[in-house]
N, C-alpha and C positions, 0 to 999 in steps of 0.2 A: 243928402240923407246919413244921419249918423246913425252908426250901429252902436246898441247899446250891448254888453257883455253880463249875459245874466250872472247873479250870485255865484249859481249851482257851476258856474262853468269857473269862473274864477277861483273856489273855494277848491276846485279840485286841479285845476295850476300848481297853488300853493300846495298844496300837500302831495305832487308827487315832487313838485322839487324838494320838500322837506324830505320825503321816500330814497332821491338818490341816496343823500349824506349820511340817513339813520337805516338802521338794522337792527333785530334782535335777534340772541345766538342763544342757548342751553343754559350759560353762566349768566348774560347779563340780556334776561329778553326784555320785549320792547312792549311797553300798555297803550293801548290806543282807542285813542277815543271816537266815539260818534255823538253826536246830540241831534235832536229832531224837535218839535216845537213843544213837547210834553215833555218828553223822557231824555235819558241821558246814558250810553252803555259804555263800555269800560273791559278791554279785552289783553289779556298777559300772552304775548305773544311770541312762542322760538319762529324765526325766520327760515332757520336754517332746515330745519326739517320741517316747518309748515305747518306748527300744529297750534292750535290757542289750546294754553295750560288753565288758563281761570278766565273767570269770565262774571260781570256784575253790572246789573245797571237797575234803576227803579222800578222796573219788570221784575226782575229777583224774591222770590218769595221772603226770607228774613227784611230786605230792605220796605216789601209790599208793607210789610204790620207794622212796621215800625211807624209808614210815612199814613198809613191807615188811624192808627192809634195819634198822630199828631197832624197839626195842618201848618205842615212847610212847605215854605217859599220854593224856587226850584234853586239856587243857588245852596240852598241850606243842605237839599235832599241830593243833589251832585257832590256836595261834601260827604254825607253818609253814603254813598256809592262808593267814595273816595276811601273813607276809613275799614270799610268792608273787603273794598279788594286789597286793600295792605293788611290784613289782618288774614283773609286769606293765605295770600300767597308769602307770610310769614310764617305761617303752620307750613307752606311747602316748603320753605327751606328756599326763599328766594329775598334776597336783602337788597339787592342792587338793581335799579330799571333804568329804561330809556322811554324818555317821554315822548309821544308822540301826538301833536291835540289836534291831529286829522283835519290841515289847513285853517282850523278857527282858531281866531283870535286868541290870545292870553289872557282873557278878562271874563269876568263874568264867571260861568258855571264850570268853563276848562279848568280854571285858576283856583277853583273853589273845591272841583275834582282834584286837582294835582297838591294842593294843601292837606284835603285830607290823606292823598298815600304820604306825605309826608309826615304827618301825624299817628300813623299805625307804623310808622318807622323804617318805610324805603327814602333809601338814598337816588338820586338821582339830579 
């Protein structure tokens, strides 16, 4: 009998493989991405001090307000989250980050969020 590995387990393996090589510091924090079926979330994390510096998601009040007025796709809303997080981090003085895709393929919503961060002026 063939055992099929679940998608969740495969994603955890990919994420742990990425996290072995990638960590954030106070100078260059890590941007961590989580996506569910409806929403996408991103955090700017300082791994040395184990603190979350900034957070943005489709459930954030400012973004939710924009999403309510316009009918956007999930990819467009991910881009909006990236732009918002990029603007917040620029206001905090963060210019360079490390992008942690969280084990998700760099495609679709994850790529759109990364493009939004770049449009806001972050380097990675």
